[in-house]
N, C-alpha and C positions, 0 to 999 in steps of 0.2 A: 673563599675569604682567607684573608690573612689575620692573625691574632697579633694583637699588641701586647699582650701580658698586662694590661690595664684593667683593672676592675674599679667599678665605682658603685656606690649604693643608690637607690633611689630615696629620696627625702619624703618627709610627711605630706608635700604637695605634689609629689610624682615627677620631680625634676631630677635630672642627671646631668652633672657638670661633664662637658667633653673637655679633656685637658688640653691645656694650651698648645703643646707640642702639634696634636691634631688638627686644632684650631689654625695653626700655623702653616700646617703642611697643605690644607685646602683653603686658604685664605679666606677664613672665616673671622669676622670683627664682631664686637659686641653689636646687638641689634640687628645683625643680618638674619633675614628670614631663612629659615630651614626648612624643606620637605621632609616628611614622614612616609616612608613605604613600608609595605610587608610584603617580605619575599618568602614565601614558603613559611617556615617557623622562625624566620629572622627578621628584626627590625633594622631597618635601613634609613640611615639621615644622610640628606645631602643638602648643600648650600642651594637655596632657590634661586635661579637665575631663569628670569622670562625669556620665552622662545617664540619665535614666529609660528603663529596657529597653523600655516600651511607646511613650511619647510623644515622647521625646528631650529633655524638659526638663532643666535643669541646676538647677532652683531647688526647695529644700525637699524633698531626697532622704531616703529611709528606706532603711537597708539592711536587706534581708531575704534569707536564704540567700545570702549573698554577692552580691546582684544589687542595684542602684539602683532605686527606684521612688519617683516624686514623691508628694507626699501627695494631689493628686486623684486619680492613678489608684490608689493605696493604697485611697482611700475607695470609689471605684467597686468595686474589687474585694471589698471588705467588704460592700457592699450587694448583690453578685452572690451572694456567699456566703449572706448572710441571706437572699435570695429563694430559693436552692437548699434550705436547711433549712427554710422555710415549706411549700415544695412536698413536701417528705418526710412531713411530717406531717398 
């Protein structure tokens, strides 16, 4: 891990301000969702970007039953479904 040399205090509500320089570096704007992870004894923050549940891609997502699926995986599923229907006939 790389140290920034920046120290912030946790306020009485448990909040920590992420410095503007770091938010800019990671393209984090006001109201952007942030994921929180634990890695050993470290707390890791990462901008939340939805991904395809099958391949992990974050590009060209389609929402299906509240799940994110990229267009490539969606098309593969459609082909599988078509194959299954052809076999039933």
